[in-house]
N, C-alpha and C positions, 0 to 999 in steps of 0.2 A: 845370788842364787847358789853359789858354792857347788857347782857341778850338778845340781838337780836338773831333771828334764823339764824343759819349758813346755807348758800346756799349749795345745793347739787352740785356735779360735773356737772351734766347736766344743772342746772340753771346757773352756772358760765360760762360754754362753750357757752350757748345761749346768755348770757349777753355780752360776749366778741365778738362773731361772729355776733350777731344781730345788734349791734350798733358799727361797726368798725370805729375807728378814721381814718381820711384821711391818716395819715402816715402808718397805717397798710395796707390800700388799695394800697398805693404806693409800699410798701415792698412786696406785693403779699402774705400775710400771713393769716393763720387762726389757732385758737387753736383747737387741736384735742383730747387732754387728759389733765386732771388735777386731782391732789389729794389735796382737799381743806385743810385737816388737816396739811399736810407737806408743801404745796405750790409747790410740783413738778408739772411741766407743760411741755407739748410738743406742739410746733408750727410746722405747715407745711408751707413751703414757695415754691412758684413756680416762679423763676426768668424769666424775659423776656430779649430779646436782648437789650431793652432800658436801662437795668441796666449794660451793658457791656462797658468796656473801650477798649477792643480789640474784633473785630468781624471777622477778616479775618483768622480764624483757623478752622480746620475740626469740632471741637466741637461746632461751632456756636458762640463762644465768651467766654470771661472770665469776670465774674461778678466783678465789681469794689469793692474793699475791704470795702468801706464805707457801702455798702449794707449788706455785710456779718456781719460787726460789728453791724449794725442796727438790723439785725435778732436776734443776740445773746442778745443784750441789751434789745430788745423788749420782748423776751422770759423771761428774768430775771425780768423785771418790772412787767410783767403779773403774774409771780409766786408770787410776793409780793402782788399784788392786790388780788389774789385769797386767799392767806393765811390770809390777813387782813379782808376778807369778804367785800372788797371795802370800808374800812374805813380809808385807808391811801394813801397818795401820796408818791412817792419814787423817787425823783430826783437823778440821778446818780452823785456821787461825783468823782468816778474814774472807768475807764474801761480799762482792758488790754486784748488784743486779740492776739492770736497766730494763724497764717495762716499756715496750713499744706499741703493743696492741693487747686487747683483752683476750684471754682464753675462755672458751665456753665448754659446757659439759656435753657429753655424748659425741665428741669429736675425737680425732686422733692427733697427738702432738709428738714430735721427735726432738730429742735433746742430743745434740752432737757435742761431745767433749773431747778436748785434746790437751796434752801436756805441752806447755810452752817451754819450761825449763825444769830439769830434774837435777837437783843438787844432792849433797850428802845428807842433809837433814830437812831441807825445805823444797817444796815443789810448787811451781806456778802453773795455773790451769786457766783455760777458757772454755766456755760452752755457749751454744746458741740453741734457742728453742724455736722450731718452725711448726706451722700447721700442715695439714695434708696437702695444701696447695703451695707449699714452700714459702709461705709468707712469714717473715721474721716477727716473732711475738716478743721475745726477750733475749737478752744476752747477759753473761755473767763472767766475772773473773774471780779467781780465788787463790789464796795462799794456804798451803797445808803443811803440817809437820810430818815428816817421814819417821816412823817409829818401828823398828824391827819387831815382829811378832816372835816371842820366845818359842823355841822348839821344845 
């Protein structure tokens, strides 16, 4: 960070949610908590029927797994951005997702992401997706490349 002021948690959340990227809008997400020093971060996602591959079930549908993977990947990338004080890009090099239960539309899901190891050019991350009852829906681990954003 080279002496730059570290943003507060509130400033980071405002930056994420105030200028959402189109993909975040598509995924139906918003950052609700962050720890800038550690990079721990929580996203809230609200899936719609448009995200479902199956809709003829009592729960209203099953969210396609790519959206679930996107939620987890997004949470981990945002954790990196917060930890770096928005000085790094972090393209995903590898992503592993384990699906434990289906996600359904018109419910709320929380993706908690954390940085496991922050190296000079590589970062290792993990995330967990839970429903509003804290039931574990999916987990993920990721490796990403840290690339400084030119000033």
